[in-house]
C-alpha positions, 0 to 999 in steps of 0.5 A, spaced: 547 796 200 545 797 207 551 796 212 549 796 220 554 796 225 553 790 230 551 794 236 545 796 232 543 789 229 538 788 235 534 794 233 533 791 226 530 785 229 524 789 232 523 792 225 522 785 221 519 778 222 523 773 226 527 769 222 526 762 223 531 758 218 526 759 213 528 758 206 528 764 202 524 764 195 529 766 190 527 762 184 526 766 177 524 763 170 529 759 167 533 762 161 536 760 155 539 765 149 533 765 146 529 768 152 526 765 159 521 759 159 516 757 163 513 750 164 509 748 157 502 749 158 501 751 165 498 758 167 503 763 169 504 763 177 504 769 181 511 770 184 514 777 184 509 779 178 504 779 183 507 785 186 508 789 179 505 795 178 499 794 173 500 800 169 507 797 167 506 795 159 509 788 158 509 784 151 508 777 150 512 773 144 510 766 142 516 761 142 514 755 137 518 749 139 515 743 136 519 738 141 515 741 147 508 742 147 502 740 151 495 740 148 497 743 142 499 750 145 506 753 144 511 755 150 511 763 151 517 767 151 516 772 156 521 778 155 518 782 160 514 780 166 506 779 164 501 784 167 498 779 173 491 778 174 488 780 180 490 776 186 485 771 190 484 771 197 488 764 197 494 767 194 494 773 198 495 769 204 501 766 201 508 769 203 513 771 197 517 766 199 512 760 198 510 763 192 517 763 189 518 756 192 512 753 188 514 756 182 521 753 183 518 746 183 515 748 176 521 750 173 525 744 176 520 740 172 522 743 165 529 744 167 529 736 167 525 735 161 530 739 157 536 736 160 533 729 158 531 731 151 537 735 149 543 734 154 543 727 156 549 725 151 553 732 152 552 730 160 555 724 159 561 727 155 562 732 160 563 726 166 568 723 162 572 729 160 572 731 168 578 726 168 581 729 162 587 735 162 584 738 156 577 740 159 578 747 162 577 746 170 577 751 175 583 748 180 588 747 174 589 748 167 596 746 164 598 752 160 598 752 153 602 757 148 596 761 147 595 768 149 590 769 155 589 761 157 586 760 164 590 758 170 584 760 175 578 764 175 579 767 182 585 766 186 591 769 189 595 769 182 590 769 178 590 772 171 583 774 172 586 780 176 589 783 169 585 786 164 580 783 159 583 780 153 581 778 146 578 771 146 575 771 153 568 769 154 565 775 157 558 776 161 556 784 160 551 787 164 549 794 162 542 798 163 538 792 165 541 787 160 545 781 160 549 779 154 554 774 153 560 774 148 567 773 146 571 779 147 574 783 141 578 789 143 578 795 147 578 802 143 577 808 147 578 811 154 574 815 158 575 818 165 579 812 167 574 807 164 576 803 158 570 802 152 570 795 148 567 791 143 565 784 144 562 778 139 555 776 141 550 772 138 549 772 130 557 774 130 554 781 132 559 787 134 557 789 141 560 796 144 560 796 151 564 799 157 570 794 160 567 795 167 560 792 164 564 785 164 562 782 170 564 775 169 570 773 164 573 766 162 580 768 160 582 765 153 576 761 152 576 761 144 583 758 144 581 752 148 580 745 145 572 745 146 571 752 142 577 751 137 574 744 134 568 748 133 570 755 130 577 753 128 584 757 130 584 765 131 590 768 130 589 774 134 596 778 133 595 777 125 588 778 125 585 782 131 579 784 128 577 778 123 574 772 128 572 766 126 565 765 124 560 762 129 564 765 135 558 769 138 554 762 138 560 759 142 559 764 147 551 763 147 552 756 147 556 756 153 551 760 157 545 756 155 549 749 158 550 753 164 543 755 165 541 748 164 546 746 170 543 751 174 536 749 173 538 742 175 541 744 181 536 749 183 534 745 189 541 745 192 542 752 190 536 755 194 540 752 201 546 756 200 543 762 204 541 758 210 548 754 210 552 759 209 549 765 213 546 761 219 550 754 219 557 757 217 556 764 220 559 767 214 557 775 212 560 774 205 561 768 200 565 767 193 563 764 187 568 758 187 566 756 195 559 756 193 560 752 187 564 747 191 558 746 196 553 746 191 556 740 186 559 737 192 566 738 191 569 741 198 573 735 200 580 736 198 580 730 194 574 732 190 574 732 183 576 739 180 570 744 179 569 745 171 568 752 168 560 750 167 559 749 174 563 756 176 559 760 171 552 756 173 553 758 180 555 766 178 548 766 174 544 763 180 548 769 185 546 774 180 539 773 178 534 778 180 531 774 186 538 772 188 540 780 188 535 781 194 540 776 198 547 777 195 550 783 193 556 783 188 562 786 190 564 792 185 570 788 184 566 782 182 570 780 176 576 779 179 574 777 186 567 773 185 565 776 192 558 777 194 556 780 201 550 777 204 544 781 206 542 780 213 536 775 214 532 781 217 534 785 211 531 780 206 525 779 210 524 787 211 524 787 203 519 782 202 514 784 207 514 791 204 513 789 197 507 784 200 504 791 203 504 794 197 502 789 193 496 788 198 494 795 199 496 794 206 494 800 211 501 801 214 503 804 207 497 809 206 499 811 213 506 812 212 505 816 205 500 821 209 506 823 213 510 823 207 506 828 204 506 833 210 514 832 210 515 833 203 510 839 202 513 842 208 520 842 205 518 845 199 514 850 202 520 852 207 515 851 212 517 845 217 513 847 223 508 841 222 515 836 222 515 837 229 508 833 230 511 827 226 513 821 229 515 815 225 513 808 227 516 801 226 512 800 220 514 807 217 522 805 219 521 799 215 518 803 209 524 808 209 529 802 210 526 799 203 527 806 200 534 807 202 536 800 199 533 802 193 537 809 193 543 805 194 543 800 189 538 803 184 543 807 180 547 800 178 547 799 170 550 793 172 546 790 177 540 794 178 536 793 184 529 789 184 526 794 189 527 799 183 521 796 180 516 797 186 519 805 187 513 808 183 508 804 186 510 807 193 511 814 191 506 816 185 501 817 190 504 823 193 503 827 186 510 830 188 514 827 183 514 826 175 518 821 172 520 816 178 528 814 177 533 812 182 535 819 184 528 820 186 529 815 192 535 820 194 530 826 193 525 823 197 529 821 203 532 828 203 525 831 203 522 827 209 528 829 213 532 822 213 538 824 209 541 831 208 543 834 201 550 832 202 549 825 204 555 820 201 551 814 199 558 811 196 560 808 204 553 804 204 554 802 197 560 798 198 560 791 199 565 792 205 562 796 212 566 801 215 563 801 221 561 793 223 567 792 227 567 798 231 563 795 237 568 789 236 574 794 237 571 797 243 570 790 246 577 788 245 580 795 248 576 794 254 579 786 255 586 789 254 585 794 259 583 789 264 588 784 262 594 788 260 593 795 262 600 797 262 601 795 254 597 801 252 601 806 255 608 802 255 614 805 259 620 804 254 625 806 259 623 801 264 624 796 258 631 799 256 633 798 263 631 791 263 635 790 257 641 793 260 640 788 266 639 782 262 645 783 258 650 784 264 647 778 267 648 774 261 640 773 261 639 774 253 634 768 252 627 771 250 622 768 255 615 770 253 609 768 257 606 763 253 610 761 247 608 756 242 613 751 241 615 754 234 616 761 235 617 766 241 612 771 237 606 766 238 602 766 244 596 761 243 591 765 247 587 770 243 587 775 248 594 775 251 599 781 249 606 780 250 608 781 257 615 783 255 617 784 248 620 778 245 625 782 241 628 786 247 634 782 247 636 784 240 634 791 239 639 796 237 639 803 241 640 809 236 642 814 241 641 821 240 642 821 233 636 826 230 631 822 226 626 826 221 619 824 221 616 829 215 609 828 213 602 832 212 599 836 218 593 832 217 596 826 218 594 823 224 599 817 225 606 818 224 609 811 222 616 812 219 622 816 220 629 816 217 636 819 218 643 818 214 650 817 217 656 818 213 661 812 213 668 813 214 673 811 209 677 805 211 680 799 208 674 795 209 670 801 206 675 804 201 669 808 197 665 814 199 658 811 202 652 813 206 648 809 211 641 810 211 636 808 217 629 808 215 625 807 222 618 804 222 613 804 228 613 797 231 606 795 233 608 788 233 612 789 239 605 789 242 601 785 238 602 777 237 600 775 230 594 771 233 591 776 238 584 778 237 586 785 235 591 783 230 585 779 227 581 785 227 587 788 223 587 782 218 579 783 217 580 791 215 587 790 211 587 798 211 586 804 214 581 808 210 581 815 208 575 818 206 574 826 205 569 826 211 572 821 216 578 816 217 577 809 219 583 806 222 586 799 221 588 799 229 585 803 234 587 810 235 590 810 242 595 805 239 596 809 232 596 816 234 599 815 241 602 809 244 606 807 237 606 814 233 613 816 232 611 823 234 616 828 237 613 827 245 620 827 248 619 819 249 623 813 246 620 809 241 620 802 239 621 801 231 623 796 226 629 799 222 631 798 215 638 800 214 642 800 207 649 802 206 649 806 199 654 807 194 655 815 193 658 814 186 652 809 184 647 810 189 646 802 189 645 798 196 652 795 198 650 792 204 644 792 209 641 791 216 634 789 219 634 790 226 629 792 231 631 798 234 630 804 239 630 811 237 630 817 242 631 824 238 625 825 233 624 831 229 617 832 226 617 837 220 611 838 215 612 837 207 611 845 205 616 847 210 621 842 208 619 844 201 621 851 202 629 849 203 630 844 198 632 844 191 627 843 186 631 840 180 628 833 181 621 836 180 618 836 173 617 843 171 621 846 177 619 850 182 614 854 177 610 847 177 610 846 184 608 853 186 602 852 180 600 845 184 600 848 191 596 854 188 591 849 184 585 850 189 577 851 188 573 852 194 565 852 196 564 857 199 570 861 197 571 863 204 572 857 208 573 857 216 580 854 218 580 847 219 584 844 225 589 839 224 593 834 228 600 839 228 602 846 226 601 847 219 607 852 218 613 854 222 617 847 223 623 849 219 626 856 221 629 860 216 635 861 220 636 854 223 642 853 218 644 846 221 637 843 220 637 846 213 644 843 211 641 836 214 635 836 210 639 838 204 644 832 205 638 828 206 635 830 199 642 829 196 642 821 198 635 820 196 637 823 189 643 818 188 638 812 189 633 815 184 639 816 179 640 808 180 633 807 179 633 811 173 639 808 170 635 801 171 629 803 167 625 807 172 620 812 169 613 815 172 608 820 169 603 824 173 595 824 170 594 829 176 589 826 182 584 830 186 584 831 193 579 833 198 578 836 204 572 837 208 570 842 214 568 840 219 572 834 220 570 829 221 563 830 219 557 829 224 555 822 222 548 821 219 543 816 223 543 810 219 537 806 223 532 807 228 529 814 226 524 816 231 522 823 227 525 827 221 531 831 222 531 838 219 538 838 216 538 845 215 540 847 222 546 843 221 553 846 218 553 845 211 560 841 210 565 846 206 569 843 201 576 844 198 579 841 192 586 841 190 591 837 186 595 832 189 602 834 190 606 828 190 610 829 184 610 837 185 614 837 192 621 835 193 620 833 200 614 828 198 619 825 193 625 825 198 620 821 203 618 816 198 625 815 195 627 813 203 621 808 203 623 805 197 630 803 199 626 800 206 622 796 201 628 794 197 632 792 204 626 788 206 626 784 200 633 782 200 633 780 207 627 775 205 631 772 199 637 771 203 633 768 208 629 764 204 623 767 207 616 767 204 613 774 204 609 779 201 612 782 195 609 788 191 610 787 183 609 790 177 610 785 171 614 788 164 609 789 158 607 783 154 613 781 150 610 784 143 610 791 146 616 791 150 621 793 145 616 799 143 616 801 151 623 800 152 625 805 146 619 810 148 621 810 155 629 812 153 626 817 148 621 820 152 623 820 160 626 826 163 633 823 165 633 828 171 626 827 174 624 820 171 617 823 168 614 822 161 610 828 159 602 827 158 602 827 151 607 821 150 605 817 156 597 817 154 598 812 148 602 807 152 598 807 158 593 802 156 599 797 155 602 798 162 601 792 167 598 794 174 602 793 180 599 787 185 601 784 191 604 777 191 608 771 194 613 771 188 618 776 186 618 779 179 620 786 181 617 792 180 618 794 172 616 802 172 620 803 179 626 800 176 627 795 181 629 788 178 631 784 185 624 785 189 620 790 193 616 789 199 612 795 203 614 795 210 613 802 212 606 803 214 604 798 219 600 802 223 595 803 217 597 796 212 596 789 215 601 786 210 606 791 213 605 788 219 605 781 216 612 782 213 615 785 220 612 779 224 616 774 219 622 778 219 622 778 227 621 771 227 627 770 222 631 774 227 630 771 233 631 764 230 638 766 228 639 769 234 637 763 238 641 758 234 647 762 234 647 763 242 645 755 243 644 749 240 637 750 238 635 749 231 633 755 227 625 754 227 621 755 220 618 761 218 613 764 222 608 764 216 609 759 211 608 760 203 601 756 203 599 761 209 601 767 205 599 765 198 591 766 199 592 771 204 595 775 198 589 774 194 585 777 200 589 783 201 589 784 194 581 784 193 580 788 199 585 793 197 582 794 190 575 794 193 577 800 198 581 803 193 574 804 189 570 806 195 576 812 196 576 814 189 568 814 188 568 818 195 572 823 192 568 824 186 562 825 190 565 831 194 568 834 187 561 833 184 557 836 190 562 842 189 560 843 182 552 842 184 553 847 189 557 852 184 551 851 179 546 852 183 549 859 186 551 861 179 558 860 179 563 859 174 565 851 172 569 853 167 576 849 166 582 848 162 584 841 160 588 837 156 585 832 151 586 825 153 583 822 146 578 825 142 571 820 141 565 820 136 561 826 140 567 829 144 573 828 147 576 825 154 579 831 158 583 832 164 583 838 168 589 842 169 587 845 175 584 840 179 586 833 176 579 830 175 577 827 168 571 827 164 567 826 158 566 833 154 561 833 148 563 837 142 561 839 135 564 835 129 567 841 127 571 842 133 573 835 134 576 835 128 581 840 130 583 836 137 588 830 138 591 827 144 595 833 148 591 839 145 589 844 150 582 846 151 577 850 155 570 846 157 565 847 162 561 843 167 554 844 166 550 838 169 551 834 175 549 828 179 553 827 185 549 821 187 550 817 181 556 820 181 556 823 174 557 830 170 556 833 164 560 838 160 561 842 154 566 844 149 568 852 150 574 853 145 581 850 143 586 854 147 
């Protein structure tokens, strides 16, 4: 989707008609499971059909319903849009919105007749059942002893965020079609994507990708209403033998939801005006729209029903609605839609109207486009200098851009794609016009380079919208609190000493609230004095080690160890571990506008072409970074005394601290001096992964990093090397403790991408004055390699210390009854648990904790995912049963900042209550506050994770494309993940990517999970993104 930064919105206002709170028409013909209807006996109105290319062939099928006739004529069922009659003068004067509104009224008449005729009795029953606990409702459903029962469709603790299960009602969107069914089972996996089957109308088995499920009601077939119609289904005993009529249950539910949607269509059409104009929202969710439409926004309102939720989903995903509401890539879990700006909606409608009426502005633009495309293809761009784009040209370009962004979606295809052939066919330069044609056209008229990554603009989350806001906040900070950005920690330390001598240890922030000294009510006020100064522990000249990659711009964690002397209090050998974490909350109050901006962003986003930080770079890379610049640093320190015998935590401390002697090292340098016994495959595997690399071009220019890439550990520095080995020994003890508690891991491999130059020069997203000759720009150089997380002893050591800090944070929260954000991973379902425990014991390497790829693949679909929650259930695969929180990356993760604030609030409350008669204050964040926050963070993390994964895939495939065009080899060795009907799914051992390989039946018969093969990538489309591969040989 289009994402425009707020600094550019004024420019967009000039390119589209002024928005004056008009009601945007987005009505489409009502549908039932039999197909779309129109009002009986009326001529078809011109809506978007008026804009349909007259060369598109359509069909009309008669649908006979004796109950609804007028003048003896049967209702027609238009499975395709009909060819429109020539537009009259009067019709041409009307806008698409007016045409839609007229058709809306006609649709409502029919919907009401249908409701009165067939659904009166049903509606009465529904009204009564709203008071019954047996009816499936949105807010709460009492648990039933049935697998897959629903608690909430969307929400912080929702099982909606888990995998699709047998018996679920599902809506499947694929290749422009919508199918309703009851989920049956998953049967295959490819490139991280599950394939499934569902039961549809007529009890037909429908095969689809699990990713094509866009709406789900967990356990629908097991609910009372469905069971009374089809009976019970024992899924465990008969997983593939479902009751007769199961498919009809799904179709009937969809039909009922359509009727509800039609009945409330007038209210639905006010959603955009209400939420964009009045409530100033940029995104919406299905539940909040349902509450608005059905009048259930008040706290004491009746709960939403499943029909109301699903009717809302149907409305928001209509073709016409998709011009205003863009579904999130994680819509099945979040129910979230981004709202298009009014200018964008009007721009689209205006360009469609121009094409429909043959406006001269389209012809003028196409004349320019013809010159540009011909010059591009002939290699003579001299005529480009004479081309300048007008306002109307920019509107048409934006229309094509939007088509390119959304045209590839098999789930929600763009309504704009229908009009692209009408626009581009006049050039005579393109054959079959498809989504890729939009990208090619924009490339050939100088709007995009060949390496443009569309994934950034496809995301429902804008990475640039808040940049202008961030700069405005920084400017206010420089004006109001100039010393905060360059803190003099030595002055703070001296003041702490003076307060201690004078006995003045009471914290007195500038404008505290009555509840906590951490809270400042003004959103522009920073701490004039750190509230935790009086309780900070000075770690003196102890060496603190910060180990990271030279490409890391912010250093937010470091650690040290301290052997404990044998005494009567500590009779057994033990070691104190101190994990020091950067402390942005020493500057930022929870309600400050910069903190709120961090809450909006949730995470720092790392893409191959650039980084979008959660907090300003001035803070993360300078003021707060734990880099070795000779200055003392404020930190939050999580300390644990570890038993040298068992590796378990004997006691712990959490303190704000000050560190002075930071030692900054690089992973690779440290690896050269550590032991490799905990790396699966040893140093040989580590060397293989380190050298697993492919580049394009093969000779790349040297990239600049934030620190030196080598030389941070001198080979003759025996003292430093001894300290590093001691740090590794302590980490091994804790790792052994986790392994004894059932921890295990597996490595599927993961591709990492480096681009040079970094960051890439940005491509203009708005305001194009003239075409740009991108051949004069430096083409990005691409380096792909395997992620080294499990093949590097230093990376594994650092990860172990971070796990220890997470355990300490969870212990503190539980001891102080403090609501917080846990990272959980549940155990597998009860029926699989015994199998897992046996397999893990048998197949996990007792020293490295790793399972082999062949052993792991059959178990992978049953392993639950990790998620954030306010309830601790432990982290199963990490062997942590007492709780785990992430607290070591507050410069790039908002949830870590929340945990720091929460802990500081408890520490200050304890300090004040112990030094005076003051009663301990309640937690800074209540459980009611953190519960919805956990859901928002989880959804944002999932969406950004998808964006990062798809961007990595784009650049990988872009490298393949260039190698194919240059005639270079794209042959890889791989391991079969599982054979399929026409090939197999494979993981590359060189780069870690997964793909589907086509193979002959005789070759497939020889393959099984774990077989080593050779395959070739022989086709590629980075913009989709997609690759084709063929089988070479079994190895």
